[in-house]
FINU-182589 format. One line per field, with one value per residue (C-alpha): x, y, z; residue in one letter. Coordinates in nm, 4 decimals. Each point is the difference from the previous one (the first is absolute). Example, Ala and Ser with C-alpha at 12.3 -4.5 7.8 and 13.67 -1.06 7.14 Angstrom:
u [1.2300, 0.1370]
v [-0.4500, 0.3440]
w [0.7800, -0.0660]
res [a, s]
***
This chain:
u [15.0664, 0.0746, 0.1829, 0.3416, -0.0011, 0.3250, 0.0682, 0.2656, -0.0800, 0.2836, 0.2518, -0.2361, 0.1321, -0.1492, -0.2600, -0.1545, -0.2410, -0.1594, -0.2045, 0.3173, 0.2263, 0.1749, 0.2417, -0.0373, 0.0630, -0.0692, -0.3744, 0.0318, 0.1752, -0.2536, -0.2881, 0.1652, 0.0367, -0.3675, -0.0808, 0.1977, -0.2079, -0.3283, 0.0805, 0.1643, -0.3355, -0.2373, 0.1760, -0.0136, -0.3658, 0.0863, 0.2266, -0.1552, 0.1708, -0.2433, 0.0732, 0.3764, 0.0102, -0.2269, 0.2454, 0.2923, -0.1913, -0.0181, -0.2711, -0.0622, 0.1133, 0.3477, 0.0452, -0.0288, 0.3284, 0.1672, -0.2389, -0.2136, -0.2854, -0.0870, 0.1532, 0.3338, -0.0048, -0.0998, 0.2930, 0.2394, -0.1420, 0.0251, 0.3631, 0.0759, -0.1698, 0.2010, 0.3217, -0.1072, -0.0933, 0.3391, 0.1709, -0.1955, 0.1334, 0.3666, 0.1823, 0.1323, 0.3468, 0.3034, -0.0932, 0.2981, 0.0517, 0.0875, -0.0982, -0.2626, -0.1587, -0.0013, -0.1572, -0.2700, -0.0717, -0.0282, -0.2589, -0.1891, -0.0039, -0.1409, -0.2884, -0.0840, 0.0371, -0.2459, -0.2603, 0.0617, -0.0501, -0.3240, -0.1362, 0.1076, -0.1050, -0.2942, -0.1137, 0.3406, 0.0429, -0.3224, 0.1070, 0.3422, -0.1387, -0.3651, -0.0702, 0.2137, -0.0418, 0.3752, 0.3373, 0.2764, 0.2907, 0.0482, -0.1579, 0.2587, -0.1224, 0.0444, 0.3518, 0.0790, -0.1146, 0.1987, 0.3131, -0.0378, -0.0382, 0.3040, 0.1956, -0.1049, 0.1456, 0.3187, 0.0530, -0.0526, -0.3182, -0.2193, 0.1012, -0.0118, -0.2452, -0.2356, 0.0401, -0.1778, -0.3545, 0.0314, -0.1396, -0.3482, -0.0655, 0.1616, -0.2147, -0.3124, 0.0543, 0.0409, -0.2603, -0.2491, 0.0573, -0.0512, -0.3278, -0.1202, 0.0808, -0.1568, -0.3032, -0.0185, -0.0582, 0.2894, -0.1581, -0.0486, 0.2528, 0.2245, 0.3099, 0.2248, -0.1546, 0.0387, 0.3643, 0.0658, -0.1749, 0.1823, 0.3336, -0.0978, -0.1133, 0.3268, 0.2180, -0.1820, 0.0312, 0.3729, 0.0456, -0.1795, 0.2310, 0.3269, -0.1068]
v [5.0135, -0.0581, 0.2921, -0.0919, -0.0265, 0.0368, -0.1075, 0.2111, 0.0109, -0.0372, -0.2716, -0.1828, -0.0767, 0.1974, -0.1917, 0.1163, -0.1948, 0.1037, -0.1928, -0.0804, 0.0317, -0.3349, -0.1609, -0.3449, -0.2517, 0.2457, -0.0531, -0.1641, 0.3066, 0.2311, -0.1913, 0.0283, 0.3747, 0.0224, -0.1978, 0.2490, 0.2820, -0.1735, -0.1064, 0.3219, 0.1686, -0.2942, -0.2699, -0.3677, 0.0113, 0.2422, -0.2480, -0.2066, -0.1624, 0.1686, 0.3501, -0.0550, -0.1225, 0.2834, 0.2512, -0.1661, -0.0342, -0.3775, -0.2631, -0.1758, -0.3294, 0.1468, 0.0347, -0.3738, -0.0597, 0.1699, -0.0554, -0.3078, 0.1998, 0.3179, -0.1339, -0.0514, 0.3573, 0.1240, -0.1866, 0.1602, 0.3450, -0.0661, -0.1008, 0.3197, 0.2031, -0.1778, 0.0966, 0.3644, -0.0151, -0.1455, 0.2815, 0.2498, -0.1695, 0.0621, 0.2512, 0.3248, -0.0205, 0.1397, -0.0599, 0.0524, -0.0831, -0.3153, -0.3432, -0.0489, 0.3364, -0.0748, -0.3408, 0.1470, 0.2713, -0.2673, -0.1942, 0.3229, 0.0813, -0.3451, 0.0496, 0.3548, -0.0826, -0.2860, 0.2197, 0.2914, -0.2184, -0.1386, 0.3482, 0.1397, -0.3011, -0.1726, -0.1738, -0.1519, -0.0855, -0.1985, -0.1888, -0.0824, -0.1714, -0.0879, 0.0085, -0.2976, -0.3466, -0.0392, 0.1354, -0.2233, 0.0048, 0.2595, 0.3426, 0.2741, 0.2165, -0.2934, -0.0593, 0.3676, -0.0395, -0.3214, 0.1580, 0.3068, -0.2143, -0.2073, 0.3233, 0.1034, -0.3230, 0.0277, 0.3552, -0.1038, 0.2047, -0.3081, -0.2980, -0.3356, -0.1432, 0.2891, -0.0416, -0.3352, 0.0617, 0.3784, 0.0548, -0.1045, 0.2617, 0.2621, -0.0881, -0.0310, 0.3477, 0.1851, -0.2046, 0.0423, 0.3732, 0.0229, -0.1901, 0.2240, 0.3063, -0.1304, -0.1900, 0.0421, 0.2726, 0.2128, 0.0237, 0.3643, 0.1325, 0.2810, -0.1314, 0.1982, -0.1782, -0.3369, 0.0685, 0.0932, -0.3122, -0.2141, 0.1292, -0.0796, -0.3493, -0.0777, 0.1571, -0.1851, -0.3376, 0.0547, 0.1096, -0.3137, -0.2168, 0.1491, 0.0868]
w [5.2852, 0.3637, 0.1612, 0.1484, 0.3790, 0.1932, 0.3578, 0.1692, 0.3736, 0.2472, -0.0738, -0.2341, -0.3432, -0.2859, -0.1987, -0.3267, -0.2179, -0.3280, -0.2496, -0.1932, 0.3053, -0.0235, -0.2401, -0.1458, 0.2748, 0.2835, 0.0238, 0.3422, 0.1418, -0.1638, 0.1592, 0.3407, -0.0535, -0.0929, 0.3138, 0.2058, -0.1455, 0.0703, 0.3551, 0.1106, 0.0521, -0.0176, 0.1994, -0.1012, -0.1043, -0.2813, -0.1768, -0.2770, -0.2945, -0.2362, 0.1284, 0.0169, -0.3606, -0.1129, 0.1416, -0.1707, -0.3276, -0.0483, 0.0246, 0.3336, -0.1546, -0.0522, 0.3757, 0.0562, -0.1813, 0.2979, 0.2922, 0.0545, 0.1513, 0.1882, 0.3208, -0.1731, -0.1281, 0.3446, 0.1572, -0.2473, 0.0751, 0.3738, -0.0375, -0.1935, 0.2723, 0.2692, -0.1778, -0.0069, 0.3650, 0.0924, -0.1911, 0.2097, 0.3158, -0.0807, 0.2242, -0.1396, -0.1496, 0.1725, 0.3613, 0.2309, 0.3636, 0.1844, -0.1363, 0.2722, -0.0815, -0.3728, 0.0567, 0.2206, -0.2569, -0.2669, 0.1997, 0.0700, -0.3720, -0.0753, 0.2428, -0.1008, -0.3690, 0.0364, 0.1682, -0.2359, -0.3053, 0.1418, 0.0676, -0.3367, -0.2077, 0.1735, -0.3187, -0.0623, 0.3684, -0.0063, -0.3101, 0.1426, 0.3087, -0.0595, -0.3717, -0.0979, 0.1514, 0.0340, -0.1067, -0.1246, 0.2407, 0.2733, -0.0685, -0.0550, 0.2938, 0.2357, -0.1319, 0.0658, 0.3605, 0.0531, -0.1462, 0.2220, 0.3114, -0.0966, -0.0449, 0.3503, 0.1401, -0.2065, 0.1282, 0.3614, 0.0326, 0.0510, 0.2086, -0.1810, 0.2528, -0.0794, -0.3758, -0.0344, -0.1240, 0.0341, -0.3496, 0.1124, 0.2719, -0.2242, -0.2988, 0.2147, 0.1435, -0.3298, -0.1864, 0.2829, 0.0062, -0.3761, 0.0280, 0.2841, -0.2099, -0.3217, 0.1242, 0.3779, 0.2594, -0.1291, -0.3458, -0.0933, 0.2515, -0.1322, -0.1728, 0.2319, 0.2977, -0.1682, -0.0763, 0.3626, 0.1264, -0.2549, 0.1261, 0.3566, -0.0982, -0.1768, 0.2685, 0.2764, -0.1691, -0.0568, 0.3606, 0.1124, -0.2093, 0.1247, 0.3545]
res [m, f, t, p, y, t, l, t, r, g, a, c, q, e, v, t, v, t, k, s, g, y, h, h, g, d, l, g, a, a, l, i, d, a, g, l, q, l, t, r, l, g, g, p, e, a, l, t, v, r, e, a, t, r, r, v, g, v, s, p, n, a, a, y, r, h, f, a, d, r, e, a, l, l, r, a, v, a, s, a, i, a, d, r, m, a, a, r, m, l, p, a, e, g, r, g, g, m, p, q, s, r, a, r, s, r, l, r, a, v, g, l, g, y, i, g, f, a, l, d, e, p, g, w, f, t, v, a, f, f, g, s, p, s, l, d, g, v, p, a, p, f, r, a, l, v, d, a, l, d, a, m, t, d, a, g, a, l, q, p, n, r, r, a, g, a, e, w, p, c, w, s, a, v, h, g, f, a, e, l, a, l, r, g, p, l, r, g, a, p, r, s, d, l, d, t, l, a, e, r, t, v, d, d, i, i, a, g, l, v, g]
***
């Protein structure tokens, strides 16, 4: 029997799958959970319908009642990963201070949460942005960034003329840093160094927006 595997890192939701770990009618959710297990360490290449159904304990044909093909399952897994990533990007509760300070802290948390998730979960990060041909609608991490930028404008911390299109340089900065750390010249650098550089990257991009 397949040993249960639980995901508990950071703000990620807990996921457990066993051979009989789904109730009637929940096979689709169980297959997504199995996909999360497979891609967490192996990235998108590790996900196959055959392996996902083996872990759940059903035949491959059963999966096609819920997902048309592997790409459909991969899209569902990518969407679940994006939700977990967005949860990681939320600021800590109970922040005090002035509205402008709170809004700036929120945007900072979004940037550092994005990078932190990528460094902690490289397999999932790859699936979320490269493993699936597309995501339906706007990815949850992008919504978190847009909402944080809107909050900056509402609080008076970001001028409206600076708000238009600001999500793109912000996203480019944190995504580019994550790629440099995972697959570029920063690969293998000590995590403490990466965290320090990530903070500088996020702080500098925010300073550039409001300056």
